[in-house]
C-alpha positions, 0 to 999 in steps of 0.5 A: 626540356622535353615536352611533358607526357602528362597534361597536368593543369595547375591548381589555383588557390580557389580550387583548394578547399578552405578546410585542412581535412577536406584539403588532405582528402582532395589532394589524393589523385592530384599531382606534385610537379617540380620543373628544373633546368634539368627537366621535370619530375612529377608524381600522383599524390597517393597519400596525405595526412591532415594537421588541422587547427588545434591539433596537438600533433601539429607543428603549429599547436604552440603557435607561430614560431620562426620555423613554422611561419609558412603554416600560417600563409594562405592555403597552397604554400609549401612548408618544408621541415627537416625531421629528426635531422635526417629528412625533409618533409613537404607540407602545404598550408591548409587554411586562411591566412594566420591560421596555422594548419597543414597537410603532409604529402606522404607519398606519390606515384612517380610518373615523369622524370624517372631518370632524375629521381633515380639519380637522386635515389640511386639503387632504389626501385620504382616502388620505393622512389617516393613512398614515404615523406622523406623519400618523396622530397629526395626524389623530387629534389626538395629541400629547405629552400622551398619553404614558403613557396607558392605551390599554386603559382604553376612554376618551379614546384607546383600542384596540379590535376588531370581531369578524371572520374572521382576515385575512392579514398581510404582513411586511417589514423596517422602514422608515427605520432605520440599525440592525437593518435586515434584521429582518422586523418590519413588519406590514401589511394586504396589500390596504389602500391606506392602508399607507405605504412599500414594500409588498413582501410577504415573508410572508403567512398 
């Protein structure tokens, strides 16, 4: 495997805020990495959504079920769900053990392994390789088998960071929901061309 161009440091569970909304904001500017025998694909997280405890739009709202058990794991575990029978979406558990909550990774800026991503999404330009949650999982090669994976393990599929100065974070309401539609729980990198959906900036700091 070629030496990665980016010095991404794995994030430990202790690095992650124990609060869903704070975690969704915290992950903007961090990195998603997938190491495989074929090579590494990675990208900078530019858009997330929070689904905190008690949220009627959350998959955990009606309690623990066989399909959503990963949302009840300690923060930092993958929750992968097939949506509308078409696209897998990558979420991450966000609270203490047995508290059902998560954040959705909506978009990344592709950085490493572009030929691999392009092979998984042939004919798609760089901007759209992973701009949207279903595109993201396709570009990174993520499917149902990743449900429950520890994203803090630093291997396989994992989350990481590069030390940088704090950056502005935009906040809007979430996209494509029929419940809890007025809550400002979508976070994004304001200057990124890789953000999906509406870009109206409600708050930045």
